[in-house]
VEXDREN-2710 file (C-alpha; in Angstrom, 1 decimal):
% VEXDREN-2710
k/r/px/py/pz
1/MET/-18.0/-8.0/-8.1
2/LYS/-21.7/-8.6/-7.2
3/LYS/-23.5/-5.7/-5.6
4/ILE/-24.2/-6.2/-2.0
5/TYR/-27.1/-4.1/-0.7
6/GLY/-29.1/-4.3/2.6
7/CYS/-32.8/-4.1/2.9
8/LEU/-34.6/-0.9/2.1
9/LEU/-35.2/1.3/5.2
10/LEU/-39.0/2.6/4.9
11/ALA/-40.1/6.0/5.8
12/ALA/-41.3/4.5/9.1
13/GLY/-38.0/2.9/9.7
14/LEU/-37.5/-0.5/11.2
15/SER/-34.2/0.5/12.8
16/ILE/-34.5/2.4/16.1
17/GLY/-33.4/5.9/15.7
18/VAL/-33.3/6.0/12.1
19/ARG/-35.8/8.2/10.1
20/ALA/-35.9/8.7/6.2
21/GLN/-38.5/10.9/4.4
22/HIS/-38.2/8.4/1.3
23/PRO/-37.0/4.9/1.0
24/VAL/-33.3/4.6/1.5
25/ALA/-31.0/1.7/0.6
26/GLY/-29.6/-0.1/3.6
27/PRO/-26.0/-0.1/4.3
28/MET/-23.5/-2.3/2.6
29/LYS/-22.8/-5.4/4.6
30/ASP/-19.5/-5.8/6.2
31/VAL/-18.5/-9.2/4.6
32/ASN/-14.8/-9.0/5.6
33/GLN/-15.6/-8.9/9.5
34/VAL/-12.1/-7.3/10.2
35/ILE/-11.9/-5.2/13.3
36/ASP/-10.0/-2.0/13.3
37/ASN/-10.4/-0.1/16.6
38/THR/-8.3/3.1/15.6
39/LEU/-11.2/5.2/15.9
40/ASP/-12.0/4.1/19.3
41/SER/-8.5/6.1/20.2
42/LEU/-9.3/9.3/18.4
43/ASN/-7.6/11.5/20.5
44/ILE/-4.5/9.5/20.3
45/ALA/-4.9/9.2/16.6
46/ARG/-5.1/12.9/16.2
47/SER/-1.9/13.7/18.2
48/ALA/-0.1/11.1/16.1
49/ARG/-1.2/12.3/12.8
50/PRO/0.6/15.3/11.2
51/VAL/-0.5/18.9/11.6
52/ALA/-2.1/19.7/8.2
53/GLY/0.4/21.7/6.4
54/SER/3.3/21.5/8.8
55/SER/5.5/19.4/6.1
56/ARG/5.3/22.6/3.7
57/LYS/8.7/23.9/2.6
58/GLY/8.4/27.7/1.8
59/ASP/5.7/28.2/-0.8
60/HIS/5.8/24.7/-2.3
61/PRO/2.7/22.5/-2.5
62/VAL/1.7/19.8/-0.2
63/LEU/0.1/16.6/-1.3
64/PHE/-2.6/15.5/1.3
65/LEU/-3.5/11.8/1.6
66/VAL/-7.0/11.1/3.0
67/GLY/-8.1/7.5/3.3
68/ASN/-8.4/4.7/5.8
69/SER/-6.1/1.7/6.9
70/THR/-5.1/0.8/3.5
71/MET/-3.3/4.1/3.1
72/ARG/-2.4/4.5/6.9
73/THR/-2.6/1.2/9.1
74/GLY/-2.7/1.4/12.8
75/THR/-2.8/4.7/15.1
76/LEU/0.9/5.5/14.2
77/GLY/1.1/3.9/10.8
78/ASN/4.6/2.7/11.4
79/GLY/4.2/-1.0/10.8
80/ASN/4.3/-1.8/14.5
81/ASN/1.5/-4.4/13.9
82/GLY/3.1/-5.9/10.9
83/GLN/1.0/-4.1/8.5
84/TRP/1.5/-0.8/6.3
85/GLY/-0.6/1.2/4.3
86/TRP/0.7/2.6/0.9
87/GLY/0.7/6.2/2.3
88/PHE/3.6/5.3/4.4
89/LEU/5.7/4.8/1.2
90/ALA/4.2/7.5/-1.0
91/HIS/6.7/10.3/-0.3
92/GLU/9.5/8.1/-1.7
93/TYR/8.3/8.6/-5.1
94/PHE/7.9/12.5/-5.0
95/ASP/10.8/15.3/-5.2
96/GLU/10.4/16.4/-1.7
97/ASP/12.5/19.5/-2.5
98/LYS/9.4/20.3/-4.7
99/ILE/6.5/19.0/-2.9
100/THR/6.0/17.3/0.5
101/VAL/3.5/14.5/1.1
102/GLU/1.3/14.2/4.3
103/ASN/-0.3/11.1/5.3
104/HIS/-3.7/12.0/7.2
105/ALA/-5.4/8.8/6.6
106/LEU/-6.7/6.8/9.4
107/GLY/-7.7/3.2/10.0
108/GLY/-11.3/2.5/10.5
109/THR/-12.5/5.8/8.8
110/SER/-15.4/5.7/6.1
111/SER/-16.1/8.6/4.0
112/ARG/-18.7/9.6/6.5
113/THR/-16.7/9.5/9.8
114/PHE/-13.4/11.0/8.1
115/TYR/-15.5/13.9/6.8
116/ASN/-17.2/14.5/10.1
117/ARG/-14.3/13.8/12.5
118/LEU/-11.0/14.5/11.0
119/TRP/-11.5/16.5/7.6
120/PRO/-12.0/20.0/9.3
121/ASP/-8.6/19.7/10.8
122/VAL/-7.0/18.4/7.6
123/LEU/-8.9/21.4/5.8
124/LYS/-7.2/24.0/7.9
125/GLY/-3.9/23.2/6.1
126/ILE/-4.8/23.2/2.7
127/ARG/-3.8/26.1/0.3
128/LYS/-4.1/27.0/-3.2
129/GLY/-1.8/24.9/-5.4
130/ASP/-2.1/22.0/-3.2
131/TRP/-3.2/18.4/-4.0
132/VAL/-5.5/16.1/-2.1
133/ILE/-5.8/12.3/-3.0
134/ILE/-8.9/10.9/-1.5
135/GLU/-9.4/7.0/-1.4
136/LEU/-12.2/6.0/1.0
137/GLY/-15.0/3.4/1.0
138/HIS/-13.5/0.2/2.7
139/ASN/-15.4/1.0/5.8
140/ASP/-18.7/2.4/4.6
141/ASN/-20.7/-0.5/5.6
142/GLY/-22.2/-1.8/8.8
143/PRO/-25.0/-0.1/10.7
144/TYR/-26.1/3.4/10.3
145/ASP/-26.9/4.1/13.8
146/SER/-25.1/1.8/16.2
147/GLY/-21.7/0.1/16.8
148/ARG/-19.0/1.9/14.8
149/ALA/-22.1/3.8/13.1
150/ARG/-20.0/4.9/10.1
151/ALA/-21.8/3.4/7.2
152/SER/-22.9/5.8/4.3
153/ILE/-25.8/5.4/2.0
154/PRO/-24.8/3.2/-1.0
155/GLY/-24.8/5.2/-4.3
156/ILE/-24.2/8.8/-5.3
157/GLY/-27.8/9.9/-5.0
158/LYS/-29.1/13.0/-2.9
159/GLU/-31.0/10.9/-0.3
160/SER/-30.2/11.1/3.4
161/ILE/-31.5/9.7/6.6
162/ASP/-31.4/11.3/10.1
163/VAL/-30.2/8.8/12.8
164/THR/-29.6/8.9/16.7
165/ILE/-26.7/6.8/17.7
166/GLN/-28.0/4.4/20.0
167/GLU/-25.1/4.2/22.4
168/THR/-24.3/8.0/22.6
169/GLY/-27.8/9.6/21.7
170/VAL/-25.9/11.8/19.2
171/HIS/-28.1/12.9/16.2
172/GLU/-26.5/12.9/12.8
173/THR/-27.7/13.3/9.1
174/VAL/-26.2/10.4/7.0
175/TYR/-25.6/11.0/3.3
176/THR/-24.6/8.9/0.4
177/TYR/-21.2/7.8/-0.3
178/GLY/-21.2/10.1/-3.5
179/GLU/-22.4/13.1/-1.5
180/TYR/-19.6/12.7/1.0
181/MET/-17.2/12.6/-2.0
182/ARG/-18.9/15.8/-3.6
183/ARG/-18.4/17.5/-0.2
184/PHE/-14.8/16.8/0.1
185/ILE/-14.2/18.1/-3.7
186/ALA/-16.1/21.1/-3.2
187/ASP/-14.1/22.1/0.1
188/VAL/-10.7/21.3/-1.6
189/LYS/-11.8/23.3/-4.8
190/ALA/-12.8/26.1/-2.4
191/LYS/-9.3/26.3/-1.3
192/GLY/-7.8/26.6/-4.7
193/ALA/-6.4/23.0/-4.5
194/THR/-6.9/20.0/-6.8
195/PRO/-9.0/16.9/-5.6
196/ILE/-8.3/13.5/-7.0
197/LEU/-10.4/10.6/-6.3
198/MET/-9.0/7.0/-6.3
199/SER/-10.8/3.9/-6.4
200/LEU/-10.1/1.4/-3.2
201/THR/-7.2/-1.0/-3.0
202/PRO/-8.2/-4.5/-4.0
203/ARG/-8.3/-7.2/-1.4
204/ASN/-7.0/-10.7/-1.2
205/ALA/-10.6/-11.9/-2.4
206/TRP/-11.1/-13.8/-5.4
207/ASP/-14.5/-14.2/-7.3
208/ASP/-14.5/-17.9/-6.0
209/ALA/-12.5/-20.7/-4.7
210/ASP/-11.2/-21.7/-8.0
211/SER/-11.1/-18.3/-9.6
212/THR/-8.1/-16.4/-10.9
213/VAL/-9.8/-13.1/-11.1
214/ILE/-9.6/-11.0/-8.1
215/THR/-12.8/-9.3/-6.7
216/ARG/-13.3/-5.8/-7.6
217/VAL/-15.2/-2.8/-6.8
218/SER/-16.1/-1.8/-10.5
219/GLU/-19.9/-2.0/-9.7
220/THR/-19.9/-0.2/-6.4
221/TYR/-17.3/2.1/-4.8
222/GLY/-15.1/2.2/-7.9
223/LEU/-17.9/3.0/-10.2
224/TRP/-19.3/5.7/-7.7
225/ALA/-16.0/7.5/-7.4
226/ARG/-15.5/7.3/-11.0
227/GLN/-18.9/8.9/-11.6
228/VAL/-18.7/11.6/-9.0
229/ALA/-15.2/12.5/-10.4
230/LYS/-16.3/12.7/-14.0
231/LYS/-19.3/15.0/-12.9
232/ALA/-17.1/17.1/-11.0
233/LYS/-14.5/17.3/-13.9
234/ILE/-11.5/16.2/-11.6
235/PRO/-9.0/13.3/-12.0
236/PHE/-10.0/9.9/-11.2
237/ILE/-7.4/7.2/-10.7
238/ASP/-8.7/3.5/-11.0
239/LEU/-6.2/2.1/-8.3
240/ASN/-8.3/-0.9/-7.8
241/THR/-7.9/-2.1/-11.4
242/ILE/-4.2/-1.1/-11.7
243/ALA/-3.4/-3.3/-8.5
244/ALA/-5.9/-6.0/-9.2
245/ASP/-4.5/-6.6/-12.7
246/LYS/-1.0/-7.0/-10.9
247/PHE/-2.5/-9.4/-8.5
248/GLU/-3.8/-11.7/-11.1
249/LYS/-0.5/-11.8/-12.8
250/PHE/1.1/-12.7/-9.6
251/GLY/-1.2/-15.7/-8.6
252/LYS/-2.9/-16.5/-5.3
253/GLU/0.2/-17.7/-3.3
254/LYS/2.1/-14.7/-4.1
255/VAL/-0.7/-12.3/-3.3
256/LYS/-0.8/-13.9/0.2
257/THR/2.5/-12.4/0.9
258/LEU/1.2/-8.8/0.1
259/PHE/-1.1/-9.0/3.1
260/TYR/-0.4/-9.5/6.7
261/LEU/-2.9/-11.1/9.3
262/ASP/-6.1/-10.6/7.2
263/ARG/-7.3/-10.0/3.6
264/ILE/-7.4/-6.3/3.6
265/HIS/-4.2/-4.8/5.5
266/THR/-1.0/-5.3/3.5
267/SER/2.4/-6.2/4.4
268/ILE/5.2/-3.9/3.4
269/PHE/5.4/-5.7/-0.1
270/GLY/1.5/-5.0/-0.5
271/ALA/2.0/-1.4/0.4
272/ARG/4.7/-1.1/-2.1
273/VAL/2.6/-2.6/-4.9
274/HIS/-0.2/-0.2/-4.1
275/ALA/2.0/2.8/-3.9
276/GLU/3.5/2.1/-7.2
277/SER/0.2/1.4/-8.8
278/ALA/-1.0/4.9/-7.4
279/VAL/2.1/6.5/-8.9
280/GLU/1.6/4.7/-12.2
281/GLY/-2.0/5.9/-12.2
282/ILE/-0.9/9.5/-11.7
283/ARG/1.5/9.2/-14.4
284/ALA/-0.9/7.9/-16.9
285/CYS/-3.7/10.4/-16.0
286/LYS/-3.9/12.7/-18.9
287/GLY/-3.2/16.3/-18.1
288/LEU/-2.5/15.8/-14.3
289/GLN/0.0/18.0/-13.3
290/LEU/0.7/16.4/-10.1
291/ALA/3.0/13.9/-12.2
292/ARG/5.4/16.8/-12.7
293/TYR/6.5/16.4/-8.9
294/LEU/7.4/12.7/-9.4
295/LYS/10.9/11.5/-9.2
296/PRO/12.2/10.3/-12.6
297/GLN/11.6/6.4/-13.1
298/PRO/14.7/4.6/-12.2
299/VAL/16.2/2.8/-15.0
300/ASP/18.5/-0.3/-14.4
301/THR/20.6/-0.6/-17.5
302/VAL/23.1/-3.2/-15.9
303/THR/20.9/-6.3/-14.7
304/GLY/20.3/-8.4/-17.6
305/SER/22.9/-6.5/-19.9
306/SER/24.5/-9.5/-20.9
307/ARG/21.4/-10.9/-22.8
308/ARG/21.8/-11.7/-26.5
309/PRO/18.8/-12.2/-28.7
310/GLY/17.4/-15.8/-28.5
311/CYS/19.8/-16.8/-25.6
312/PRO/18.5/-17.3/-21.9
313/VAL/20.4/-15.6/-18.9
314/LEU/21.5/-17.6/-15.8
315/PHE/21.5/-15.4/-12.9
316/THR/23.3/-16.4/-9.7
317/ILE/22.2/-14.6/-6.3
318/GLY/23.7/-15.3/-2.9
319/ASP/26.5/-14.0/-0.6
320/SER/30.3/-13.8/-0.7
321/THR/30.7/-17.5/-1.6
322/VAL/29.0/-16.7/-4.8
323/ARG/30.5/-13.3/-5.4
324/ASN/33.7/-11.9/-3.8
325/PHE/36.4/-9.7/-4.9
326/ASP/36.9/-12.2/-7.8
327/ASN/39.9/-10.1/-9.4
328/ASP/43.1/-11.5/-7.9
329/PRO/44.3/-15.0/-8.7
330/ASP/45.7/-15.2/-5.0
331/GLY/42.5/-13.4/-3.7
332/MET/39.1/-14.6/-2.5
333/TRP/36.7/-15.8/-5.1
334/GLY/32.9/-16.8/-5.5
335/TRP/31.7/-19.8/-7.6
336/GLY/29.3/-17.5/-9.4
337/SER/32.4/-15.7/-11.2
338/VAL/33.8/-19.0/-12.5
339/ILE/30.9/-21.0/-13.2
340/GLN/30.3/-19.5/-16.9
341/ASP/33.4/-21.6/-17.8
342/LEU/31.4/-24.7/-17.4
343/PHE/28.6/-23.4/-19.8
344/ASP/28.3/-22.9/-23.6
345/THR/28.3/-19.1/-23.4
346/ARG/27.4/-19.1/-27.1
347/ARG/23.9/-20.3/-26.1
348/ILE/23.6/-18.8/-22.4
349/THR/25.2/-15.9/-20.7
350/VAL/25.8/-15.8/-16.9
351/GLU/25.3/-12.9/-14.6
352/ASN/26.5/-13.0/-11.2
353/ARG/24.2/-10.8/-8.9
354/ALA/25.3/-12.1/-5.6
355/LYS/26.7/-9.6/-2.8
356/ALA/29.1/-10.2/-0.1
357/GLY/27.6/-10.3/3.5
358/ARG/23.9/-10.7/2.4
359/SER/21.5/-13.0/3.9
360/ALA/18.2/-13.9/1.9
361/ARG/16.4/-11.4/3.9
362/THR/18.9/-8.4/3.4
363/TYR/19.2/-9.3/-0.4
364/LEU/15.5/-8.9/-0.7
365/GLU/15.2/-6.0/1.5
366/GLU/17.9/-3.9/0.0
367/GLY/16.3/-4.3/-3.7
368/ARG/18.7/-6.4/-4.9
369/TRP/16.1/-9.2/-5.9
370/ASP/13.8/-6.8/-7.3
371/SER/16.6/-6.0/-9.9
372/VAL/17.0/-9.6/-11.0
373/TYR/13.0/-10.1/-10.9
374/HIS/12.7/-7.3/-13.2
375/ALA/15.3/-8.4/-15.6
376/LEU/14.1/-12.0/-15.7
377/GLN/12.4/-13.1/-18.9
378/PRO/10.7/-16.7/-19.8
379/GLY/13.4/-19.5/-20.2
380/ASP/16.0/-17.5/-17.7
381/PHE/17.4/-19.6/-14.8
382/VAL/18.2/-18.6/-11.4
383/LEU/20.9/-20.2/-9.1
384/MET/20.3/-19.1/-5.4
385/GLN/22.4/-19.8/-2.5
386/PHE/21.9/-18.4/1.1
387/GLY/22.7/-19.4/4.7
388/HIS/26.3/-18.2/5.4
389/ASN/24.8/-15.0/6.8
390/ASP/21.4/-16.0/7.8
391/ALA/21.9/-16.8/11.6
392/GLY/22.8/-14.2/14.1
393/ASP/21.1/-11.0/14.9
394/ILE/17.7/-10.5/13.9
395/HIS/17.1/-6.8/14.9
396/THR/20.3/-5.8/16.6
397/GLY/23.9/-5.8/15.5
398/LYS/24.2/-6.7/11.7
399/ALA/20.3/-7.6/11.7
400/ARG/20.3/-9.9/8.9
401/ALA/19.1/-13.0/10.2
402/GLU/15.6/-14.6/9.7
403/LEU/13.6/-16.8/11.9
404/PRO/15.1/-20.4/11.7
405/GLY/13.5/-23.1/9.6
406/ALA/11.4/-23.3/6.4
407/GLY/8.0/-22.7/8.1
408/TYR/5.4/-20.0/7.7
409/ASP/5.9/-18.3/10.9
410/SER/6.7/-14.6/11.2
411/LYS/7.3/-11.9/13.9
412/VAL/7.4/-8.2/14.1
413/PHE/10.7/-6.6/15.4
414/LYS/11.8/-3.2/16.2
415/MET/15.2/-2.6/14.5
416/GLU/17.7/-1.3/17.1
417/ALA/19.7/0.9/14.8
418/THR/16.7/2.7/13.0
419/GLY/13.7/2.3/15.1
420/GLU/11.9/0.9/12.4
421/TYR/9.6/-2.0/12.5
422/LYS/9.9/-5.1/10.2
423/VAL/8.1/-8.3/9.8
424/ILE/10.7/-10.9/9.8
425/TYR/9.9/-14.3/8.1
426/SER/11.5/-17.7/8.3
427/PHE/14.7/-18.4/6.1
428/GLY/12.6/-20.8/3.8
429/TRP/10.0/-18.0/3.5
430/TYR/12.5/-16.0/1.5
431/LEU/13.7/-18.5/-0.8
432/ARG/10.1/-19.4/-1.4
433/LYS/9.5/-15.9/-2.5
434/PHE/12.4/-16.0/-4.7
435/ILE/11.1/-19.1/-6.2
436/MET/7.6/-17.8/-6.7
437/ASP/8.8/-14.5/-8.4
438/ALA/11.1/-16.4/-10.6
439/LYS/8.3/-18.9/-11.7
440/GLU/5.9/-16.0/-12.3
441/LYS/8.3/-14.5/-14.9
442/GLY/8.6/-17.8/-16.5
443/ALA/12.2/-18.4/-15.2
444/ILE/13.4/-21.8/-13.7
445/PRO/14.7/-21.5/-9.9
446/ILE/17.3/-23.7/-8.7
447/VAL/18.2/-23.9/-5.1
448/LEU/21.5/-24.7/-3.6
449/SER/22.5/-25.6/-0.1
450/HIS/25.2/-23.3/0.9
451/THR/29.1/-24.3/0.4
452/PRO/30.8/-26.1/3.1
453/ARG/33.3/-24.5/5.5
454/ASN/36.8/-25.6/6.3
455/ILE/35.7/-27.0/9.7
456/PHE/36.2/-30.4/10.9
457/ASP/34.7/-32.0/13.9
458/ASN/36.4/-35.3/15.0
459/GLY/37.9/-35.7/11.5
460/GLN/34.4/-35.0/10.0
461/ILE/33.9/-31.8/7.8
462/GLN/31.1/-30.0/9.3
463/ARG/27.8/-30.2/7.2
464/ASN/24.6/-28.2/7.1
465/THR/22.3/-31.2/6.6
466/ALA/20.3/-30.2/10.1
467/SER/19.8/-26.5/9.3
468/PHE/20.3/-24.5/6.4
469/GLY/20.8/-27.2/4.1
470/ARG/17.5/-29.0/5.2
471/TRP/15.6/-25.7/5.0
472/SER/16.8/-25.0/1.7
473/GLN/15.7/-28.4/0.6
474/GLU/12.4/-28.0/2.2
475/ALA/11.7/-24.7/0.7
476/ALA/12.5/-25.8/-2.8
477/ARG/10.1/-28.8/-2.4
478/GLN/7.4/-26.6/-1.0
479/ALA/7.7/-24.2/-3.9
480/GLY/8.3/-26.5/-6.7
481/ALA/12.1/-25.6/-7.6
482/TYR/15.1/-27.9/-8.4
483/PHE/17.5/-28.4/-5.4
484/ILE/21.1/-29.4/-5.5
485/ASP/22.8/-30.3/-2.4
486/LEU/26.0/-28.4/-3.1
487/ASN/26.8/-28.6/0.5
488/GLN/27.2/-32.3/0.5
489/ILE/28.5/-32.7/-3.2
490/SER/31.8/-30.3/-2.2
491/ALA/32.0/-31.5/1.4
492/ASP/32.4/-35.1/0.2
493/LYS/35.3/-34.0/-1.9
494/LEU/37.0/-32.0/0.8
495/GLN/36.3/-34.9/3.2
496/GLN/38.3/-37.1/1.0
497/MET/41.2/-34.8/0.5
498/GLY/41.2/-34.3/4.4
499/TYR/41.6/-38.1/5.2
500/GLU/43.9/-38.9/2.3
501/GLN/46.1/-36.0/1.7
502/GLY/46.0/-34.1/5.1
503/LEU/44.1/-30.9/5.8
504/LYS/46.7/-28.7/4.4
505/VAL/45.4/-29.6/1.0
506/VAL/41.9/-28.7/1.9
507/ALA/43.1/-25.2/3.1
508/ASP/44.2/-24.4/-0.3
509/TYR/40.5/-24.2/-1.4
510/PHE/39.9/-21.5/0.9
511/ASN/41.4/-17.9/1.5
512/ARG/42.1/-16.2/4.9
513/ASP/39.3/-17.9/6.7
514/HIS/37.2/-21.1/6.8
515/THR/34.4/-19.7/4.8
516/HIS/35.6/-17.9/1.8
517/THR/36.9/-19.6/-1.0
518/SER/40.1/-19.3/-3.1
519/LEU/40.0/-19.4/-6.9
520/LYS/40.6/-23.0/-6.5
521/GLY/37.8/-23.6/-4.1
522/ALA/35.3/-21.5/-6.3
523/ARG/36.0/-23.7/-9.2
524/LEU/35.4/-26.7/-6.9
525/ASN/32.0/-25.5/-6.0
526/ALA/31.1/-24.6/-9.5
527/GLU/31.9/-28.1/-10.7
528/SER/30.0/-29.5/-7.9
529/ILE/27.0/-27.7/-8.9
530/ALA/27.4/-28.8/-12.5
531/GLU/27.7/-32.4/-11.3
532/GLY/24.4/-31.8/-9.3
533/LEU/22.7/-30.6/-12.3
534/LYS/23.5/-33.3/-14.4
535/GLY/21.7/-35.6/-11.7
536/THR/18.5/-33.5/-12.4
537/ASP/16.0/-33.2/-15.2
538/CYS/16.6/-29.3/-15.0
539/PRO/17.0/-27.8/-18.7
540/LEU/20.0/-25.8/-17.4
541/LYS/22.0/-29.0/-17.8
542/ASP/21.6/-28.8/-21.5
543/TYR/23.7/-25.7/-21.5
544/LEU/26.9/-27.1/-20.0
545/LYS/29.8/-27.7/-22.1
END
């Protein structure tokens, strides 16, 4: 990242209300132009944030989080604007019977404004044995003495300037970024607690338009925080590098999904990446005792367990038409539990990871896709089929639907059952995410239109060509995945049966209702998928018997 400095402020001072005894570097430029007005409602913000130390359980320690909107977005920090800071999720990684986590971050704050306005209240709750993570710098730019008046002097030196805020007439001495960090550290140590400095979260910014290298803060705030931490002999975690390394593996398209509305503030997905990166940094920091309070890392020993050396795995994901009870010859079956019969299982294994009742959205929200994603290896395949549960209630009732279509629209909803806020995307958006994730891991995604239902209109079996079938095809085309029109292939077969042999024959392919298939129906759909594969150049067809 290139150093970006303003002009030098001379002793005489060219800026009204600014006086320096020696030349001082001008403030960092605000190159992002993202407006965060949280500080403009400081009294509301104070009432929304926790009382320092109020979460403490007995004599157990508290982990205090000090930062800006990348740690706590918005006044409430609850995602009601579609953006989340990683501090919202941090508590999930700690054993809260041994330590509690308090997010005292506030959007719009710099090292200077947090230290002057909010830090005194936070400091009151800190005790011996506590921990304080400090991640500030995103807002240490702009004017020294007007507007937001939140800039710190670039660097870690001892220089300072006296300013008079033009709008209020308030007098203030401004110090360097490093000096504010030193003051945070000294205050925490004086309380007998342990301070930890972190570098800034990375932004969705790349070195240039064609670059695959994320822009970093290794020459500015990341360097300065590291230098201050080293001199003070306290832990430093390079959150910027840990997360940026992941971004570069993800690629630009996936990184877009990690942010919402701008290039700085994260979606829930980006907040999760940053929280996990912070935890990784804590674990990797030699001698950092805070790691003792982390929950054990979950280990999934099931997903991908069928893998044999040198053989790919075919993962199937979807709803009950892909995986049902699948154990009673007279019961309900999904095609994902019988499709292995069509493949040479000496050369490929099949794992059915579908779950009844799930939409594309809930399959992602519940972490089911994450399990598959982490198990994927280069050369694997993913058959994905959603649509049966993707209409209906979005934030009420079953709350599993997405916005219709395959577009790039989204909307924030407040969930009726939990009161939580969620950003809901289009049906196609979720499919594109599965596709992007699979391709990132070197796997080959194949999108299917959902299985037909036993519903006839004027003698014609109902199709999904105007809705989920079309949206599935569009998402596959947009993200570069294979597409098989399972709905059409199987519907054509059922249509022929309905006309030639009567609807009673068609009913044998379903069980109890018009959607869930019998074993016979599951096999028909699996065979339709195989037929569709043969009409493509997808390498999966080479594993068919």
